C-alpha positions in Angstrom: -20.2 90.9 25.4 -22.8 92.0 27.9 -25.5 89.8 29.6 -28.9 91.5 29.4 -30.8 88.5 30.8 -29.2 85.7 32.8 -30.6 82.2 33.2 -31.5 81.3 36.8 -31.2 77.5 36.9 -29.1 74.7 35.7 -31.5 72.8 33.4 -30.0 69.3 33.5 -28.1 67.4 36.2 -27.8 63.8 37.3 -27.8 62.6 40.9 -26.9 59.5 42.8 -30.6 58.8 43.6 -31.6 58.8 39.9 -28.7 56.6 39.0 -29.6 54.1 41.7 -33.3 54.1 40.9 -32.7 53.4 37.2 -30.1 50.7 37.9 -32.7 48.9 40.1 -35.3 49.1 37.4 -32.9 47.8 34.7 -31.7 44.9 36.9 -35.3 43.9 37.7 -36.2 44.0 34.0 -33.2 41.9 33.1 -33.9 39.3 35.7 -37.7 39.1 35.6 -38.7 40.2 32.1 -42.4 40.8 31.5 -43.4 40.5 35.1 -41.2 43.4 36.0 -42.1 45.4 32.9 -45.8 45.2 33.5 -45.4 45.9 37.2 -43.5 49.1 36.5 -46.0 50.0 33.8 -48.8 49.9 36.3 -46.8 51.7 39.0 -45.5 54.6 36.9 -48.1 54.9 34.1 -51.2 53.4 35.6 -51.0 51.0 32.7 -53.0 47.8 33.4 -52.4 46.1 30.1 -51.6 42.4 30.3 -49.2 42.6 27.4 -47.0 45.4 26.2 -47.3 44.7 22.4 -50.0 46.5 20.5 -52.1 44.3 18.2 -53.0 45.0 14.6 -56.6 45.4 15.7 -55.6 48.2 18.1 -53.7 50.0 15.3 -56.8 49.7 13.0 -58.9 51.1 15.8 -56.5 54.1 16.1 -57.1 55.0 12.5 -60.8 55.2 13.2 -60.2 57.7 16.0 -58.1 60.0 13.9 -59.5 62.3 11.2 -58.7 61.8 7.6 -57.1 65.3 7.5 -54.7 64.3 10.3 -53.8 61.1 8.5 -53.0 63.1 5.3 -51.0 65.6 7.4 -48.9 62.8 8.8 -48.4 61.3 5.4 -47.2 64.7 4.1 -44.7 65.0 6.9 -43.6 61.4 6.3 -43.0 62.1 2.6 -40.9 65.2 3.5 -38.8 63.3 6.1 -38.6 60.2 4.1 -37.6 62.1 0.9 -34.7 63.8 2.7 -33.6 60.5 4.3 -33.6 58.8 0.9 -31.4 61.6 -0.5 -29.0 61.2 2.4 -28.9 57.5 1.9 -28.0 58.1 -1.8 -24.9 60.0 -0.6 -23.6 56.9 1.2 -21.7 54.5 -1.0 -20.1 51.1 -0.6 -16.4 51.1 -1.6 -14.0 48.7 -3.2 -10.5 49.8 -4.3 -7.0 48.7 -5.0 -4.7 49.7 -2.1 -1.8 50.7 -4.2 -0.1 47.4 -3.5 -0.7 44.8 -6.2 -2.9 42.0 -5.0 -4.5 43.9 -2.1 -8.1 44.9 -2.3 -9.7 47.1 0.3 -13.3 48.1 0.8 -16.3 48.8 3.1 -19.8 47.6 3.1 -22.9 49.5 4.4 -24.8 47.1 6.7 -28.0 48.2 8.5 -28.3 47.0 12.1 -30.6 44.0 12.5 -33.0 45.4 15.1 -33.7 48.9 16.3 -35.9 50.2 19.2 -37.4 53.6 18.7 -38.5 55.4 21.9 -41.3 57.9 21.3 -42.0 60.2 24.4 -45.4 60.5 25.9 -45.7 63.4 28.3 -48.3 66.2 28.2 -48.9 66.0 24.4 -48.9 63.3 21.7 -45.7 63.4 19.7 -46.4 61.7 16.3 -43.5 63.6 14.7 -41.0 61.7 16.9 -42.3 58.4 15.6 -41.8 59.6 12.0 -38.3 60.9 12.7 -37.1 57.6 14.2 -39.1 54.7 12.8 -39.4 56.0 9.2 -35.7 56.8 8.9 -34.7 53.5 10.3 -36.8 51.7 7.7 -35.3 53.8 4.9 -31.9 52.9 6.2 -32.9 49.2 5.6 -33.3 48.0 9.2 -35.3 44.8 8.9 -36.8 44.9 12.4 -37.9 48.3 13.7 -39.7 48.2 17.1 -41.4 51.3 18.5 -42.7 52.1 21.9 -44.5 54.9 23.7 -46.0 55.2 27.2 -49.8 55.3 27.4 -51.7 58.6 27.3 -53.8 59.3 30.4 -56.8 60.0 28.2 -56.8 56.7 26.2 -55.1 54.3 28.6 -52.9 53.1 25.7 -50.7 54.8 23.1 -52.4 57.9 21.8 -54.2 57.1 18.5 -52.4 59.8 16.5 -49.0 58.4 17.6 -50.1 54.8 16.8 -51.2 56.0 13.3 -47.8 57.7 12.8 -45.9 54.6 13.9 -47.9 52.6 11.4 -47.4 55.1 8.6 -43.6 55.1 9.4 -43.5 51.3 9.0 -42.9 50.0 12.6 -42.7 46.2 12.6 -43.8 45.9 16.2 -45.3 48.5 18.6 -45.2 48.3 22.4 -47.2 50.3 24.9 -44.4 51.0 27.5 -42.3 53.9 28.6 -39.7 55.1 31.0 -36.5 53.3 32.1 -38.4 50.0 32.0 -38.9 50.3 28.3 -35.2 51.0 27.7 -34.4 47.9 29.8 -36.9 45.8 27.9 -35.3 46.8 24.6 -31.8 46.3 25.9 -32.3 42.9 27.4 -35.4 41.6 25.9 -38.3 40.0 27.7 -40.7 37.2 27.0 -42.8 39.5 24.8 -40.4 42.3 23.9 -37.7 41.7 21.4 -34.1 42.6 22.2 -32.7 45.2 20.0 -29.2 46.2 18.8 -29.7 50.0 18.8 -32.0 52.3 20.8 -32.9 55.8 19.5 -35.2 58.6 20.5 -35.5 61.2 23.3 -37.1 60.9 26.7 -37.2 62.2 30.2 -34.3 62.0 32.7 -35.2 58.4 33.6 -35.1 57.4 29.9 -31.8 59.2 29.4 -30.2 57.7 32.5 -31.4 54.2 31.4 -29.9 54.7 27.9 -26.6 55.7 29.6 -26.5 52.6 31.7 -27.4 50.1 28.9 -24.9 51.8 26.4 -22.5 49.0 25.5 -25.1 46.3 25.9 -26.8 48.0 23.0 -26.0 51.1 20.9 -27.7 54.4 21.5 -28.1 57.5 19.4 -27.2 60.1 22.1 -27.8 61.2 25.6 -30.4 64.0 25.3 -30.8 66.9 27.7 -33.6 69.5 27.7 -34.4 71.1 24.3 -32.4 74.2 23.3 -32.5 77.1 20.8 -30.0 79.9 20.2 -31.1 82.8 17.9 -28.5 85.1 16.3 -30.2 88.4 15.4 -29.3 91.9 14.4 -31.3 95.1 14.1 -33.0 93.9 11.0 -34.8 91.0 12.8 -38.5 91.2 13.5 -39.0 91.2 17.3 -42.2 89.2 17.1 -40.5 86.5 15.1 -37.7 86.2 17.7 -40.1 86.3 20.7 -42.5 83.7 19.4 -39.6 81.4 18.5 -38.3 81.8 22.1 -41.7 80.9 23.5 -42.1 78.0 21.0 -38.9 76.4 22.3 -39.7 77.1 25.9 -43.2 75.5 25.8 -41.6 72.1 25.3 -40.7 71.7 28.9 -40.0 73.8 32.0 -36.3 72.8 31.6 -36.1 73.9 27.9 -33.7 76.8 27.2 -33.7 79.7 24.8 -30.9 82.2 24.1 -30.8 85.3 22.1 -27.4 86.6 20.9 -27.8 90.0 19.3 -25.8 93.0 18.2 -28.8 95.3 18.9 -29.8 96.3 22.4 -32.9 97.9 20.9 -33.9 94.6 19.5 -33.2 92.8 22.8 -35.4 95.2 24.7 -38.2 94.9 22.2 -38.0 91.1 22.3 -38.3 91.1 26.1 -41.4 93.3 25.8 -42.9 91.1 23.1 -42.3 87.9 25.1 -44.3 89.5 27.9 -47.1 90.4 25.6 -47.3 87.1 23.6 -47.1 84.7 26.6 -50.6 85.7 27.7 -52.1 84.8 24.3 -50.8 81.2 24.5 -52.5 78.2 26.2 -49.0 77.0 26.9 -47.8 80.5 27.9 -47.3 79.7 31.6 -45.0 76.8 31.0 -43.1 78.7 28.3 -42.7 81.8 30.3 -41.5 79.8 33.3 -38.8 78.1 31.2 -37.8 81.5 29.7 -37.6 83.1 33.1 -35.6 80.2 34.6 -33.4 79.2 31.6 -33.5 82.1 29.1 -30.5 84.3 28.3 -30.0 87.4 26.2 -26.4 88.3 25.2 -25.5 91.6 23.7 -22.5 91.0 21.3 -20.1 93.7 20.3 -20.0 92.5 16.8 -21.5 89.8 14.5 -18.1 88.0 14.7 -18.5 87.8 18.4 -22.1 86.6 18.1 -20.9 83.8 15.8 -18.1 82.8 18.2 -20.6 82.6 21.1 -22.9 80.4 19.0 -20.0 78.1 18.0 -19.0 77.8 21.6 -22.6 77.1 22.8 -23.2 74.4 20.2 -27.0 74.5 20.6 -29.4 71.9 19.5 -31.3 74.4 17.3 -29.6 77.5 15.8 -31.5 80.3 14.1 -30.0 83.1 12.0 -32.2 86.2 11.7 -29.8 88.8 10.2 -29.4 91.0 7.2 -26.5 88.8 5.8 -28.0 85.4 6.9 -26.1 83.2 4.4 -22.7 84.8 5.2 -23.4 84.3 8.9 -24.6 80.8 8.4 -21.4 79.9 6.5 -19.3 80.6 9.6 -21.3 78.5 12.0 -20.1 74.9 12.6 -21.4 73.7 16.0 -25.2 73.0 16.0 -27.7 70.2 15.7 -29.8 71.8 13.1 -29.5 75.3 11.5 -32.4 77.5 10.5 -31.4 80.2 8.1 -33.5 83.4 7.6 -36.4 85.0 9.3 -38.9 82.8 7.6 -37.3 79.6 8.8 -38.5 78.8 12.3 -37.4 75.8 14.3 -41.0 74.6 14.1 -40.5 73.6 10.4 -37.6 71.2 11.5 -39.7 69.9 14.3 -42.4 68.7 12.0 -42.2 68.7 8.2 -39.4 70.4 6.5 -37.7 67.0 6.2 -34.6 67.2 8.4 -34.6 65.2 11.6 -35.5 66.7 15.0 -33.7 64.1 17.2 -30.6 66.3 17.8 -27.6 66.6 20.0 -27.9 68.8 23.1 -25.7 70.0 26.0 -22.9 71.1 23.6 -22.5 67.6 22.2 -23.0 69.1 18.7 -19.3 69.9 18.9 -18.6 66.3 18.2 -21.9 64.6 17.2 -24.9 64.9 14.9 -28.6 64.2 15.0 -30.3 61.0 13.9 -30.1 60.3 10.2 -30.0 57.2 8.0 -26.3 56.7 8.9 -27.3 56.3 12.5 -28.7 52.9 11.6 -26.0 51.7 9.2 -22.6 50.1 10.1 -19.7 50.9 7.8 -17.9 47.5 7.9 -14.4 47.2 6.4 -13.0 44.3 4.4 -9.8 43.3 2.7 -8.7 40.6 0.3 -5.1 39.6 -0.5 -3.8 37.4 -3.3 -0.7 35.3 -2.7 1.3 38.1 -4.4 -0.3 40.7 -2.3 0.5 38.7 0.9 4.1 38.6 -0.1 4.2 42.3 -0.9 2.9 43.3 2.6 4.8 40.6 4.5 8.0 42.4 5.4 6.6 45.7 6.7 3.9 43.9 8.5 6.3 41.4 10.2 8.6 44.3 11.2 5.7 46.1 12.9 4.6 43.0 14.7 8.1 42.4 15.9 8.3 46.1 17.1 5.2 45.5 19.2 6.4 42.2 20.6 3.6 40.1 19.1 5.3 37.0 17.8 2.2 35.1 16.8 1.2 38.1 14.6 4.6 37.9 12.9 4.4 34.2 12.5 0.9 34.3 11.0 2.4 36.2 8.0 5.8 34.4 8.0 4.2 30.9 7.8 2.4 32.0 4.6 5.6 33.2 2.9 7.8 30.2 3.7 5.8 28.0 1.4 7.0 27.9 -2.2 5.1 30.4 -4.3 2.0 28.9 -5.8 1.6 26.1 -3.2 -0.9 26.1 -0.4 
């Protein structure tokens, strides 16, 4: 392995000041509710609304500000995302089975959470796709109360119209104009106007991420998200322009985004470097993308494809592209990633918007033990068991022995008391 380009910065880190700031915001929201929420909205977002919740009239107005073509595009993406989510849901099954001991029935039920809060980032650009990826999938999972929030855009002073339309198409039950750590606090604790939720999903900036970390346990969360990532495995058959533009596409997300090329071809690596330099000047977002590439980009020359695969599995990137001659064979050996894009004609951009898979994905190597948002994120698998009297007697002896071994006498007695009665008598 040889490093042809080294990243210059650590893209994500927490600090004591961030932790303390977020803790103060959350405490204020918990104690003072709407008063604190609206004060922080004005302080951080210049949001002077008197109420966080978006009215039906505001949603209707948003449709009037969005072109018919845009609405149809959002509906197409929703159909793709929703279609895949429904097929995922169909894979999940409730279970009831005999245990192997007569009279003992075991099973599990699939129970959607009651209430979910979906955080849709604001930032420099509207992100309607993030509304579809969270709200729509939660509704398909069967969550009865799905609340969505997004900070106001500077241009509109409220949620960007295209994001509002996407939230409505996705089926949000309530929509709130709020963002940052204060929005996470409002969802976690509830306020006079914002409903408390059981689960919070969706990416955000470092304040949102830290707030999710601090409320975890009070509510469930999907994951703690770091800056967006892509790793591209490529050999000498890859098209340099495809690789270069995919690097820039990832890096234009944010100055902290990272892109890594792992290749067996030094010729390709050099051509990609040259092509990035050429393409960046054609893009309105080229300055941001190039800065992220300069600071956080890496190129690794692997001695073999097997080494390239091992590097990718160790990195466990959020997005993983395979642009090689034997793409399917390489893909079969990859097992740590948020979402996999196989072949030169499968850019990450498809997954970001409308192929149908979810784009809320694990980062910072957490793909080694977790997955992205899907219908299962919103569903609890709750176990149950049922014992007849005969089943109770069949399990009694081993159960009482285990309770005795652990020194839990009431556990033992809860079984023994049932077996001392004559059979057939309660």
